[in-house]
C-alpha positions in Angstrom: 44.9 20.8 -53.1 44.5 21.7 -49.5 41.0 22.9 -50.2 40.0 19.5 -51.6 41.9 17.6 -48.9 40.0 19.2 -46.1 36.7 18.6 -47.9 37.8 14.9 -48.4 38.4 14.5 -44.7 34.9 15.7 -44.0 33.5 13.4 -46.6 35.5 10.4 -45.3 34.0 10.9 -41.8 30.5 10.8 -43.4 31.2 8.5 -46.3 27.9 7.9 -48.3 29.0 4.4 -49.4 30.1 3.0 -46.1 29.5 5.1 -43.0 26.0 6.5 -43.8 24.6 3.1 -44.9 26.2 1.6 -41.7 24.3 4.1 -39.6 21.1 3.5 -41.6 21.5 -0.3 -41.0 22.0 0.2 -37.3 18.9 2.4 -37.2 16.9 -0.5 -38.7 16.9 0.5 -42.4 16.4 -2.1 -45.2 18.3 -2.8 -48.4 15.6 -0.9 -50.4 16.0 2.1 -48.0 19.7 2.0 -48.3 19.4 2.2 -52.1 16.9 5.0 -51.8 19.2 6.9 -49.4 22.1 6.7 -51.9 19.8 7.8 -54.8 18.2 10.5 -52.7 21.5 12.0 -51.6 23.0 12.2 -55.1 19.6 13.3 -56.7 19.5 16.1 -54.1 23.0 17.0 -55.2 22.1 17.1 -58.9 18.5 18.4 -59.0 19.0 22.1 -57.9 22.0 22.8 -60.1 19.9 24.1 -63.1 18.0 26.6 -60.9 21.2 27.6 -59.0 23.0 28.3 -62.2 20.3 30.6 -63.4 19.0 32.2 -60.2 22.3 33.0 -58.7 24.6 35.5 -60.4 27.8 34.4 -62.1 29.5 36.6 -59.5 29.1 33.6 -57.1 32.0 32.1 -59.0 34.2 34.5 -57.2 36.2 32.4 -54.6 35.1 34.4 -51.6 31.4 34.3 -52.6 31.6 30.7 -53.5 33.1 29.9 -50.1 30.1 31.7 -48.4 27.7 29.7 -50.5 28.8 26.5 -48.7 27.2 27.7 -45.4 23.8 25.9 -45.8 25.4 22.5 -46.5 27.8 22.9 -43.5 24.8 23.9 -41.3 22.9 20.7 -42.2 26.0 18.7 -41.4 26.2 20.3 -37.9 22.5 19.6 -37.2 23.0 15.9 -38.1 25.9 15.8 -35.5 23.6 17.4 -32.9 20.9 14.9 -33.7 23.1 12.0 -32.8 25.0 13.6 -29.9 22.3 15.7 -28.2 19.3 13.3 -28.7 20.6 9.8 -28.0 17.3 8.6 -26.6 15.2 9.7 -29.6 13.3 6.7 -31.0 15.0 5.0 -33.9 12.3 5.7 -36.5 12.3 9.4 -35.7 16.1 9.5 -35.7 16.2 7.6 -39.0 13.8 10.0 -40.7 15.7 13.1 -39.4 19.0 11.5 -40.4 17.8 11.0 -44.0 16.3 14.6 -44.1 19.4 16.3 -42.8 21.9 14.5 -45.0 19.5 15.2 -48.0 19.6 18.8 -47.0 23.4 18.7 -46.8 23.7 17.3 -50.4 21.1 19.8 -51.6 23.3 22.5 -50.3 26.3 21.0 -52.2 24.2 20.9 -55.3 23.4 24.6 -55.1 27.2 25.2 -54.9 28.3 22.9 -57.7 27.8 25.0 -60.9 29.5 28.0 -59.3 32.3 26.0 -57.7 33.1 24.4 -61.0 33.1 27.9 -62.7 35.3 29.1 -59.8 37.8 26.4 -60.4 37.6 26.9 -64.1 38.5 30.6 -63.6 41.4 29.8 -61.3 43.1 26.9 -63.2 44.8 27.1 -66.6 42.9 25.1 -69.2 45.9 22.8 -70.0 46.3 21.8 -66.4 42.7 21.0 -65.4 43.0 17.3 -65.7 46.1 17.2 -63.5 44.5 19.7 -61.1 41.4 17.6 -60.6 43.4 14.4 -60.5 46.0 15.6 -57.9 43.4 17.4 -55.8 41.0 14.5 -55.7 43.9 12.1 -55.0 44.9 14.2 -52.0 41.2 14.4 -51.1 41.0 10.6 -51.3 44.0 10.2 -48.9 42.4 12.5 -46.4 39.0 10.7 -46.8 40.8 7.4 -46.1 42.0 8.8 -42.8 38.6 10.1 -42.0 37.1 6.7 -43.0 39.4 4.8 -40.7 38.6 7.1 -37.8 34.8 6.9 -38.5 34.9 3.1 -38.8 36.7 2.9 -35.4 34.2 5.2 -33.7 31.2 3.4 -35.4 32.5 0.0 -34.1 33.3 1.4 -30.6 30.2 3.4 -29.9 27.9 3.3 -32.9 24.6 5.0 -32.2 25.6 6.0 -28.6 28.2 8.6 -29.7 30.3 7.1 -32.5 28.3 8.3 -35.5 27.7 11.7 -33.8 31.5 12.2 -33.4 32.0 11.4 -37.1 29.5 14.0 -38.2 30.7 16.6 -35.7 34.3 16.4 -36.7 33.4 16.8 -40.3 32.1 20.3 -39.6 35.4 22.1 -38.7 37.1 20.3 -41.6 34.5 21.7 -44.0 34.8 25.2 -42.5 38.6 25.1 -42.9 38.1 23.9 -46.5 36.0 26.9 -47.5 38.4 29.2 -45.8 41.2 28.0 -48.1 38.8 28.2 -51.1 38.2 31.9 -50.4 41.9 32.7 -50.9 42.1 31.5 -54.5 42.9 34.1 -57.1 40.9 34.1 -60.4 42.8 34.1 -63.7 39.8 34.6 -65.9 36.7 36.9 -65.7 33.3 35.6 -64.5 31.2 33.5 -66.9 28.6 35.2 -69.0 25.3 35.9 -67.3 22.7 33.3 -68.4 19.5 34.6 -70.1 17.1 36.2 -67.6 14.3 33.8 -68.7 14.7 30.1 -67.6 12.8 29.1 -70.8 15.2 31.0 -73.0 18.2 29.5 -71.2 16.7 26.0 -71.5 16.2 26.5 -75.2 19.8 27.8 -75.7 21.3 24.8 -73.9 19.1 22.2 -75.4 20.0 23.7 -78.8 23.6 23.2 -77.9 23.0 19.5 -77.1 20.7 18.9 -80.1 23.2 20.4 -82.5 26.0 17.9 -81.7 26.0 14.1 -81.9 28.9 14.0 -79.5 27.2 16.2 -77.0 24.1 13.9 -77.0 26.3 10.9 -76.7 28.2 12.5 -73.8 24.9 13.0 -72.0 23.8 9.4 -72.7 27.1 8.2 -71.2 26.5 10.3 -68.1 23.0 8.7 -67.8 24.5 5.2 -68.0 27.0 5.8 -65.2 24.5 5.9 -62.2 23.2 2.4 -63.2 26.7 1.0 -63.6 27.6 2.2 -60.1 24.2 1.5 -58.4 25.3 -1.7 -56.7 28.0 0.1 -54.9 25.4 1.7 -52.6 24.4 -1.8 -51.4 27.9 -3.2 -50.6 27.8 -2.1 -46.9 24.2 -3.4 -46.2 24.9 -6.6 -48.1 28.1 -7.4 -46.1 26.3 -6.4 -42.9 23.1 -8.3 -43.4 24.1 -11.3 -45.6 27.7 -12.0 -44.6 27.3 -10.7 -41.0 30.6 -8.7 -41.0 31.1 -6.7 -37.8 31.2 -2.9 -37.9 34.9 -2.8 -37.2 35.6 -3.9 -40.8 33.9 -0.8 -42.3 36.8 1.4 -41.2 39.3 -0.4 -43.4 36.6 -0.7 -46.2 36.2 3.1 -46.0 40.0 3.6 -46.2 40.2 1.2 -49.2 37.3 3.1 -50.9 39.2 6.4 -50.4 42.5 4.9 -51.5 40.9 3.6 -54.7 39.5 7.1 -55.2 42.9 8.6 -54.6 44.6 6.3 -57.1 41.8 6.7 -59.6 41.8 10.5 -59.4 45.6 10.7 -60.0 45.7 8.1 -62.8 42.5 9.1 -64.5 43.5 12.8 -64.4 46.9 12.0 -65.9 45.4 9.7 -68.5 42.7 12.3 -69.3 45.4 14.9 -70.1 47.7 12.5 -72.1 45.2 10.2 -73.8 41.9 11.9 -73.5 38.7 11.1 -71.5 37.8 8.1 -73.7 40.6 5.9 -72.3 40.0 7.1 -68.8 36.3 6.2 -69.0 37.1 2.7 -70.3 39.4 2.1 -67.3 36.7 3.4 -65.0 34.1 0.9 -66.3 36.6 -1.9 -66.0 37.3 -1.0 -62.4 33.6 -1.2 -61.5 33.3 -4.6 -63.1 36.4 -5.7 -61.0 34.6 -4.4 -57.9 31.5 -6.5 -58.6 33.6 -9.6 -59.3 35.6 -9.1 -56.1 32.5 -8.9 -54.0 31.0 -12.0 -55.6 34.1 -14.2 -55.5 36.1 -13.1 -52.5 35.0 -14.1 -49.0 37.7 -13.2 -46.6 37.0 -9.8 -45.1 40.6 -8.5 -45.7 40.3 -9.4 -49.4 37.0 -7.7 -49.7 38.9 -4.4 -49.4 39.7 -5.0 -53.1 36.0 -4.6 -53.9 35.9 -1.2 -52.2 39.3 -0.2 -53.7 38.0 -0.8 -57.2 34.7 0.9 -56.4 36.6 4.0 -55.2 38.6 4.0 -58.5 35.3 3.9 -60.4 33.7 6.7 -58.4 36.7 9.0 -59.1 35.6 9.1 -62.7 32.6 11.2 -61.7 34.9 13.8 -60.1 37.7 13.8 -62.7 36.6 12.7 -66.1 33.0 14.0 -66.0 34.1 17.4 -64.9 36.6 17.7 -67.7 34.0 16.6 -70.2 31.5 19.2 -68.9 34.1 21.9 -69.0 35.0 21.0 -72.6 31.3 20.6 -73.6 30.2 24.0 -72.1 33.2 26.3 -73.0 34.1 29.0 -70.5 31.0 31.1 -71.1 28.4 28.5 -70.3 30.0 26.5 -67.5 27.4 27.2 -64.7 24.4 27.0 -67.0 25.2 23.8 -68.9 26.6 22.1 -65.9 23.4 22.8 -64.0 21.2 21.6 -66.8 23.2 18.3 -67.4 23.3 17.5 -63.7 19.6 18.3 -63.2 18.7 16.1 -66.1 20.7 13.3 -64.5 18.9 13.7 -61.1 15.9 11.3 -61.8 18.3 8.6 -63.1 20.7 9.1 -60.1 17.7 8.7 -57.8 16.2 5.7 -59.7 19.3 3.6 -60.2 20.3 2.8 -56.6 16.7 2.6 -55.5 16.0 0.1 -58.3 19.0 -1.9 -57.2 17.8 -1.9 -53.6 14.3 -3.1 -54.6 15.8 -5.9 -56.7 18.0 -6.9 -53.8 15.2 -6.9 -51.3 12.5 -8.7 -53.5 14.8 -11.1 -55.3 18.5 -11.4 -54.4 21.5 -9.1 -54.1 23.0 -11.0 -57.0 20.3 -9.6 -59.3 21.1 -6.1 -58.3 24.8 -6.7 -58.9 24.0 -8.2 -62.3 22.1 -5.1 -63.3 25.2 -3.0 -62.5 27.4 -5.3 -64.5 25.2 -5.0 -67.6 25.4 -1.2 -67.3 29.1 -1.4 -67.0 29.2 -3.2 -70.3 26.8 -0.7 -71.9 29.3 2.1 -71.2 32.1 0.7 -73.4 29.5 -0.3 -76.0 28.4 3.4 -76.2 32.1 4.5 -76.5 32.5 2.0 -79.4 29.4 3.3 -81.1 30.6 6.9 -81.0 34.4 6.8 -81.8 34.7 10.6 -81.2 33.1 10.4 -77.8 35.7 11.5 -75.2 38.5 11.6 -77.8 41.1 14.3 -77.3 40.1 17.6 -78.8 36.5 16.3 -79.7 34.6 16.9 -76.4 33.4 20.4 -77.4 30.1 20.5 -79.3 30.5 19.9 -83.0 27.7 19.6 -85.6 
């Protein structure tokens, strides 16, 4: 839990839903660029996972090696801090381009880690406690991210591009270093996963055969592809409130805290529900939370009440960290965790990039309400998919079955 809490503190200081879009807006970025940034960050996170799973040995699932694998991501974060602190007079267009490049590199580094980190946690946690582990760990991470978000919002309002954002990014670095130090001390309970086939083509055939051989596996993948479109509007909340409603930067600290608090509550509750009722019920609650988030943003106008929109959005986002990971672990089985996780997340990368970018384009060319409507329709498509496949996410039915 301490490992996740420290990483959550670093994430809260550089929150991709509130703090990074706020920095982008202050640098002159548009709604379309805000959507592209969100899509780019999470696509960079997803895209390299297939290659990472197959070109890096399963030995990287060892806690000490996995901790070392975090180094490139942390280095990119440190360079982003230097960009804002050491080059305050750099023209805004150059700073904007470097800002996007460095945080893309940061998320690319996290993507390289992800299959091996999940395999590492799978080795260190008993199977029957994984839902509670992810739930409690991400809940603590959410609490720490809330603290980080409050501090980041205060600094952004006080000094913004002068030194506020730079301090946010700089303080995230020691938090991440401490996080990986704790990770390196975990003790594996299980052996390393099986080595993937030496040929990428053979590995691809093996994993695609696994997905093709099971209706539930294909339905799970389709559910994963719907989710980025359901949450796409969340990447525009900050720019919308800044541009259209004219909210001052000071409000985005409480919004960041509300987002993290919602993620904390969602992680705990969805993790508990996942273990007791199965991923199906947890996913239904997550889609309902995103719909509530969109409704709150549309119908509430007082800044304090708008915290409810971010609270619900945080609850929704926690499903990616809690329910999806459990579904992936069940789908892959212990031998295929890095390989299948990498393939699924890489397949999702184009959709993760396209969904928020499309929402940003719709918001810029038409109205923000159009982008929010697209997300609402995707939120309804998720439960419809669950209704069409009664076994999808049901307890004991996540593993591939013919």
